[in-house]
C-alpha positions as a printed Julia matrix, in Angstrom:
142×3 Matrix{Float64}:
 118.23  104.83  72.78
 116.2   107.22  75.0
 113.6   106.44  77.45
 110.12  105.94  76.07
 107.17  108.35  77.35
 105.61  106.21  80.32
 102.05  105.45  80.05
 100.06  103.46  82.54
  96.76  101.17  82.35
  94.43   99.12  84.41
  92.71   95.86  83.76
  89.8    96.55  85.85
  88.5    93.24  87.0
  85.43   92.6   89.14
  87.65   90.88  91.96
  91.12   90.42  92.26
  90.33   87.52  94.54
  88.33   85.43  91.92
  88.12   87.68  89.01
  85.4    86.58  86.11
  84.79   89.97  84.24
  87.02   92.59  82.7
  86.09   96.32  82.28
  86.9    97.51  78.72
  86.78  101.03  77.96
  86.09  102.39  74.45
  87.87  105.28  72.9
  86.29  108.51  71.63
  89.7   109.88  69.98
  92.04  110.07  68.34
  90.09  109.54  65.19
  91.99  106.37  64.16
  91.11  104.69  67.68
  87.86  106.23  67.95
  85.15  103.04  68.57
  88.04  100.77  70.08
  88.51   99.27  73.27
  91.24   99.83  75.51
  92.65   99.51  79.04
  91.72  102.64  80.77
  94.85  104.74  82.0
  96.97  107.47  80.64
 100.67  109.03  80.72
 102.47  109.5   84.29
 103.13  112.73  84.93
 106.62  114.28  86.36
 107.27  113.37  90.07
 104.47  110.44  90.07
 105.31  107.08  90.19
 103.7   104.46  87.7
 100.95  103.8   90.32
 100.19  107.12  91.46
  99.71  108.01  87.81
  97.58  104.92  87.24
  95.38  105.97  90.46
  94.9   109.7   89.13
  94.2   108.87  85.84
  91.51  106.1   86.78
  89.74  108.98  89.25
  89.84  111.27  86.27
  88.71  109.09  83.43
  86.15  106.56  85.41
  85.62  108.4   88.56
  87.06  105.42  90.72
  89.32  104.35  93.16
  91.26  100.89  93.19
  93.21   98.59  94.65
  95.86   97.41  92.39
  96.87   93.45  92.26
  99.8    91.95  89.96
 101.07   93.94  87.33
 100.69   92.49  83.62
 104.23   91.97  82.75
 105.25   93.39  79.46
 108.32   92.58  77.23
 110.47   95.43  78.22
 111.53   97.37  81.32
 108.73  100.21  80.54
 106.25   97.27  79.82
 104.37   96.87  76.48
 105.37   99.19  73.58
 102.44  101.32  72.26
 104.56  103.05  69.6
 108.1   104.29  68.61
 107.83  106.73  71.77
 105.64  105.17  74.55
 105.11  102.17  76.49
 102.52  101.21  79.3
 102.8    99.29  82.51
  99.34   97.5   83.18
  97.98   96.17  86.25
  95.26   94.2   87.32
  92.81   96.43  89.66
  89.68   96.2   91.65
  87.16   99.03  92.21
  87.14  100.0   96.04
  85.4   103.29  95.81
  83.08  104.68  93.1
  81.17  103.4   90.04
  82.69  103.3   86.89
  81.62  105.89  84.51
  83.01  107.27  81.22
  83.9   110.55  82.19
  86.67  111.52  79.99
  88.25  109.81  76.55
  85.46  107.41  76.42
  81.97  106.88  75.34
  81.21  103.35  76.81
  82.38  101.05  79.42
  81.44   97.19  79.34
  82.04   94.33  82.0
  83.32   91.5   79.53
  83.67   88.0   80.94
  87.18   86.68  81.13
  86.84   84.55  78.01
  89.37   84.62  75.32
  87.21   84.31  72.78
  84.46   86.97  73.78
  87.71   89.65  74.47
  89.48   88.75  71.2
  86.36   89.01  69.37
  86.44   93.28  70.29
  88.24   95.58  68.45
  91.12   96.33  70.67
  93.37   99.13  69.87
  96.07   97.48  68.33
  98.85   98.06  70.84
  96.42   96.76  73.79
  95.61   93.55  72.18
  98.58   91.49  73.14
  98.23   92.71  76.73
  94.84   91.01  76.51
  96.36   87.54  76.19
  98.98   88.31  78.82
  96.23   89.74  81.5
  94.3    86.29  80.81
  97.58   84.54  81.62
  98.01   86.83  84.59
  94.59   86.37  85.93
  95.06   82.38  85.87
  97.94   82.47  87.64
  97.47   85.02  90.2
């Protein structure tokens, strides 16, 4: 089996020490995912570590710098399966610089209470939905 394309994402929370809210990002494209919520992030470029790629993506997409916390461990070595060709590693993150804004790929950002009922009521991209539950477990154990 060949290696999957590596994607990275951030579960941006209001505080790594005592998180109460998650920053969700609403996609504008591709058409089948437009209007659905996701963890911001993107593809890791050649020569980048996953962490470097995540910092770059968050700067490009949201205009923020972050401090990374615990990884939301996925079922595979490359994280969470997105499709047959890609997998995503996700980290908890806290904004250290800037104010999140939908600069690229998103039309809305929303701070949502870390409440399973509220989070599960949102229209998440299907591949991100299992990550929501794992993220809540990671927050509880951090």
